[in-house]
Every structure is written in C-alpha cells, then in structure tokens.
N, C-alpha and C positions, 0 to 999 in steps of 0.2 A: 459274896458275889458281887459281881459286876452289874450296873443296872444298864440296861437296855437304852434308855434315853443319852447315857453318856456316851455311847460308841459312834455316831456321826462325829460329833467333837472329836473324841481319839483319833478316828481314821483320817478326820481334816487333820489334823495336828503332826499326824505321822506321814501323811504326803506332803505337808508343807515342809517337814523335816528331811524328808526324802529328795525333794525338789532342792532344798538349799544343798543338799551333800552332792547331788548331781551336779547344781551349776558351779559348786565349788571344786568339783572334780574337773568340769570343763574347762574352767576359767584357769585351774594351775595345770592343764595340758599343755607341756612345751614343744612337743616334737611336730605337732599337728595346730594350723590356723582352724580353730573352730568359732563361728560366727553367724548370726544370724541377718537375714534382709528382710526388709517390709516389701509388699507386692510390688513397688515401684525400684526396687534394686538399693534401698538405701542401708547403710549399716546400723542396726539396733542393737548388735551386743557385740563383745571384744574380748578374747581369751588370751594368755600370756603369751602361748604359742604364734598366735596372730600377731601380737606386738612384736616379737623376736623376729618372726618370717618377713613382716611388712615393714616394720621399722617404724609404725604410727602408734603412739600413745592411744588409751581410748577415748579421754578427751578431745584428742585430734581428730580421729575418725568417725565417733559416732554421729550419724545423721548424713554422711556422705555418700555419695553413687560408689557402688563396688568398682566403677569403672575406673577409678583411679590406679588400681591394681593392674591394668592392663596397658600394651604401649600403643602408642597414638595411631599407628595404623592400623591395628585392631579394634580401636574406639570407631576410628573413621570408616571401617568396613561393617560396623553394627554386630561384632561378634560377640560382645559382652550380652548384648541385649538377646542375639541369637540363642546362648546357652540357657535365659530366663524362659524364653519361648519353648525351647526343647523340654525343661524340666517341668513345667506347667503341664505341658502336652502328654507327654510320657511317664511324669512322676519322678525323672530325675536325669541328670546330663554328667556324663565323666569326660574328660578329657586331659591332655598334656599340653604345654607349651611355655610360652616366655612369659612372664609376669614382671612386674616394675615396683621396686620398694620405694619408701620414699626419699631415698637419696638418690634417685634414679636409678641405679643398677638394678640390673635384670637378674633372673634368676628362673629354674625351670621347674614347674610345678605339677604336680598332680592333683586336680580340683575334681570334687563331686560336689555337685550341686542338687538338692533334695528339695521338692515343693511340701511346702505344708499345708494343710486344709483345716478350718475350723469345724467344729460340731455340725454345724448345716450344710457343710460342703464347700465354703466359699474359702478362695484361696487367701492364706495367712500370712504369707511370705515364704522365705526359702532359708534353709540351713545350708551352709557351705563348710567343706572340709577340703583343706589343702595343705600340701607336703613339699617341703623345698628337696626337690631331687637333682639340684645341680650337680652335685659331688658324685651322684650315680651316674649321672648322662654324660660328667667328664672323665668318670673311671670306662662307662661302654665307650664314648669315642676316644679314650686312650688305648683302650682293647682293639678297637676299630683299627686305631692308626697302627697299633704293632702288629695286629694280622696284616695288614695292608704292607706295611713295610716289611715283613717275613716273605709274604707272597711274593712282594718286588726283588726281595733278595733271593729267593729262591729260582723267581725266572730270571733273574740277572745271573745266577749261577749255570742256570741249565743254557739260558743265550751264550755264557761264556764256554760253556762244555762244546754246545754246537759250533762255535766259533774255532775253537782248537781242532774238533773233529772236520770241520771246512777246511781250516788251515793245512791241515794234515793231508786231506783229499786233493787240495790244491798245490801242495807241495810233490805229492804221486802225480797228479795230473801235466804238472808242468813238466816232470822228469820224463813221462809219457810224452809229451807234446814234443820235446826236445829229441826223443829220439824217433818220434812220427817225421818232426822237421828233416831229419838227418836222413830218413827212409823216402822222404819226398825229395830232397835234393838230389838223393842217388838215382832215385826214379826219374828225376826231370834228366839227369844227364844221359841215362839209359835212353829216356824218350828222343832227346836231340840225337844221339848215335843211332836212334832207330829210324829216326825222320831222316837223317841224311842219308843212311844206305835204303831206305825206303824211295827217296827221290833220286837217288843213284839207281836203285832199280828199274824206278818209272822210265828214268831216261835210257836205261839199257832196253826196257820192254818196248819202249818209241820207235828206237833204233832199230829192234827186233823185228817190229811190227812192220815199219816201213820196207825193210829188205824181205822180211817175207812176203810182203805184200807184192814188191816190184818182182821178186823171182817166182812167185805164183802166177801172177798175171801176166807175165813175159809170155810162157809157153801157151796160156789160154788164150791170148791173142792170136798166138800163132795159128792153134789150132782154127779158131774161128775163121781168120783170115784164109786159110788152106780150105776150110769147106765151102767159103764163098766163092774162092777161086773155081774149086770143080763144079760150083753150081752155075759158075759164070759159063766155063768151059763146054759144060755138056747141058747147056740149056736146050731144052726141046726135045733131047733125045734119052733122058733119063725116065724110069720107070715110075709110075705115081709112088709107088713105096720106097724107092730110093731118094727122090726129091721129098718126101716127107722124112726121113730117116736124116736127110742133111740138113732140114727144117730144125729138126728135133736138136740136132747136135749143136746148131748154132743159139737155138733157145738157151740150151743148159750150158752151153760156154757163158752165156752172158748172166745165168743164174748163179754161177760158179763167182762170175766177178761181182756180181753183187753181194753174194755171201761173204764174200771175203771183205767189203767194204763195210756191211753188218758187222761182222767179228770185230775189226779195227773198231769201229764207232761204239762197241759195246764195251771195250776192253779200258775204252776211254772214258765213257759215261760218267764215272763216278770220281772222276778227279777235274780240279778246275784248269782251264785252258787259258781262259782271259779273265782280268779282273771284272767285277759285275760292274754294268754300265744301265741308264737309265733305257728302257724298252719300251716302246708304245705297242702295245700286244695287238692293239687293233690295227695297225700299220703293218706290222708283222704277218698277222694271218692274210690279210689282203696281197700281201707281197707271195706268199706261198699258194694262195688258191691261182693268183697269175700265173706262178711257176707251174703249177700241175697241170693248168692248161684243161679245166673239167670239161667233159664233152657235154653237146646238146641235150638239154633236158635236163641235167644235173643241178638241182636248186639247192643253192648255198647260202644260207642266211647267217650274217656275223650279228650279234647284239651292238646296240650302240652304247656307248661309256666303256668298252674294253679299257683296262688301265693301264697306265704307264709304270713298269714294276722295275726293280733293280735286280739283274741277274746277266748271267753269261747270255749273249746274244744267240751264237752259233747252237749252242746245247738246247737252249730253249726252242729256236727254229726245227731243229731235231725232232724234239717232242712233238711240237704243233705237226711238222710234216710228216712224222709216223701215223698220228690218230687220224688224221684227215684222209692220208690217203689209204690207211687201213679201211676206214668209212667208204670211200669211194670205191675202192675194187669190191670190197664184198656186196656192196648194193648194186653196183651196175651187174654181178654175178646172178643177184637174186632177182631184181626188177629193173624196167628202164626210167621210169619217175622216182629218182633216187632224190631224198632231202637230206642235207648236213645240217644241222643247227651249232653254231660256236657260239656260247655265252660264259658268264662269270659272274659271280656274287660274292660280296665282302664278308669274310669270315672274322674280321676283327684284326686280328694277330696275322691272318694270311688270307689269300685270295684262293677261289677255286675256282679251274677252269673246267668247263664241259665240252665234250663233242658228242653230238645225238645223231644217229641215224634212224632210216625208217628200213634197214637190211633185214637181213634172216634172223637175226638174233642169235644167240647163244644160250645153251641150256646151264642151267646152274651149277651143274658137277664140272663144267669145263673153266667156271670164273676164275679160280686160282690157277688152272693148267696154264694158261693162254698166256701168262707173265714169265713162264718159263724161256728160255733161250731155244730156237731151234723147233719150237712149238706150233704146229698148226693144224686147225682142225678140218679145213678142204685140200682135196689132192691138190698138188704143185701144177698139174696139167690143166687145173681148172679153174683156180685161182692162183695166181702167180705169188709167192710170196716166199720168204727164207726163214721166218720163224723170229727173226731177231728184233725186228721194229719196237713190238711191246715190251721185251726184254729190256732195250735199251732206255724207253721212256720210265719204266718202274726202276731201272738203275740210277740214271740221272735225277729225278724227282726225289728219290728217297734220300742220295747223296745229298742234297741241299735241304734236307729236312721236313719234304713234303710227304704225300702219301698220294696212293691211286687206288681207285676202285672202280667195279664195272656194277652196272643194273641193267639186266638183260633177260629176256626167255626167248624161247624159240617162235618167230613169226613175228615178233614185236620191236624188232630194232634194238639197238644196243646205246647205252649212254656211259662213255667213259669219261671218269673225272680226275683230277690229279690238283693238289693243293701247291700252295709256293709261297714261303715265309715272307713278311713283307722285310722282315731285316735277314739280310742273306748270311748263311750258313758259312763258318770257317772252313776252307777244305784243307785237305792234307795233301802235300805235293806240290809242285813248283806251279806256279802262274807266270806263263811265259807273255 
C-alpha cells in the first residue's frame, strides 16, 4: 500500500510533469503564436509559432513590449494599450487587424488576449494567442474581387443588352421620325395651300362684304331720304300716329345701317388688318370718351398708368368703344348718375383691362349669352343696340390670344374684363 505521507510529493511531481508537458506542447505549436505578457505588456514567454509568425527569436523578444508587433499609427493611437485595458476590465479582448513582423512586413492577424489573475485576485499578466490569417484574407479579398468583377461583367452585359435594345428603338424611332417628317412636310405644303386659299377667300369676303354693304345701304338711304322728305313736305298736317310711324321708319333704317356695319366689323374682327403698333391705351380711351361726347352727369374715370401695348390700333379702339358705349347706353336707361370706371392690371404675360359701370347689371344666367351675335337683353325700342358689339369684342380678343369675362348681378352694375397678351399673337390672313 502507498503511504499517505507520500501523496503530496507524488501529486506535486505529477503536476510538475503536467506543466512541463503543457509548456512543451505550447512551445512546440507552430500554427499559433502563444506567449505571455507581464502586467506592463512585456513578453515573458515565446513559442515556436510566435517565432515563425512574428520573426523574432526567443532571446530577441523576451522582456520587450508587445507594441513592437503593431504598426506605428496603431501605437501612436494607443491601440495596444487599449487592448490590455479591455482585457483587464472584461477578462478578454479579441480583434483582427494588421500586425508587423521583425522584417517590417505586415500580416493580417486574429488576436485573443486573456487576462491572468493570481490566487489573491491581482493581475498577473496576459496570455496572447494570435494566428496569421493573411492568406485567408487574401483569399476573401480575391473572392470579393471576383464577385465584384462578375457583378461588373453582369452589369456590363445588362447595359450592353439595354444599349442594343435602345439602339433598336432608336432605329425604329428614326424610321418613324422620317415618316413623321415626310407627313409634316406634306402637311406644311397642304397648310400653305390652305392659307393661300384662305387669304383668297378673305379677299373675296372683303370684296363681297363691301359690295353687299354698298348695295344694302344704298336702298336704305333712299328709304330714309324718302321718309325725311315726306316728313318735311307734310310737316304740320300729319296725324300724330303717322308722324310717329315716320319717325320709327327713320330709326329702323338707321338701325339697319348700324347692323350692317356691325356685321362687317364682326366678320373682320378675327383677322389682322394692320401690323401691331405701340398704342397708348390711356390716350386711346380719352379719345374715345371725347368722340362719344358723354352727356352731362356721366362720370367717366380713367385709371392712371394705362399701359402702352403692342396691338392693332383700330380693332382695339373698337373693343374699348363697344364696351364703353355699352356701359353708357345701359347706364343711362337705368339711372341719371351714371359712372364708368376704366382700369388695367399687370398679369405678368398679359394686360387685363376692365370697364365697370353702375348700370342695371346682368343676371348670371345671361353671362354667356350676351357674347353671342345679335343677342340683346333689352327691347331695342328701349335701349338701342344691334347685339353685335360684344360679339365683336369677344372675337377680336380671343383671336389675339386673350379672354373676356363678366362680373355682374342684377342692380349691381357690371364689370367687363378682357386680357391682351404682351407678345402679339400671330394672325392668319392678309395684313394690309
């Protein structure tokens, strides 16, 4: 039997042999750098793997700081000390990064630092295990490069296919464009022929209108003259009814002449008659007011700063004349203290003119109807009119790229507005 007093000695001897074998194992490992550091980070042990990976012999490295294994920028940033602080605080630290061999070459290492403590809990040092992963990193980088190259090649292939498809579409589009250009050229020639025909038709229409106007007005003047001669010859002998009938005959002859003039104005309102010129609208409106010779008691107010516009003077004069005359005749039929306000505001690309009155107003259901030719809302024997004036206004304004509008309610007067683009619109037809 074994003596119990011999057990401690045997155990101590067994532990010593175990430690020797473990140390022999550690020292002989070549794939891993395994070594110990003191609490200050100085190397206290060295194995074959450490010598192979780091390039230092044991006698060259023992007692030196482990910072010699780090690049200068990492040392300057305090990274090696940071590793020890984390290991001391948390028990271990693991990292991958660049390390430096004795010959100055770099290698990519996986590093694990483990804090070692004595029996009383004091920090005894650190165990550091590292492995050279340079080849693995190179393989990973190569794989990433190959994957990137493959992705680039795939993208290039996709782009090439897209370009081929785009080229095909462009070829088709070019063929379509050639066809469209040919169609456009045919359309242009047809348009030119149509314009020539339209201009000829305008000239014929003007000639017809002139002849018709002359042929219609001549017998009307004759009727008017006969009525006047009868009235003069039988002055004082006619019965009241007969005198009134002669008066109405003369009035209606005048109305027919006015209607003929209105129809002619309407037929020409949508066409250019002269090239646009600079027109001082303030001066134009004052001339129209003077021409109309408004009765006593009519208050016409013209806003300051009415602009100078580029437009055909005569048609624009007709627009203002019709709007102002319309406000005047309907206002006088409704009240004695007639007021007419003429103003303008700048809309940026166009001028907006307005003619406002304090007349009888117009119900909303008639706001569209009044712009039609021959449309009047009052009996002609009560308010003289042909129903052409506002139609002429609308046709002229719209043909020049503008718009007309009305704001009104019964008993509250009316505000007629029209816009005139600052850039004159190109008109079809002759410009004489």
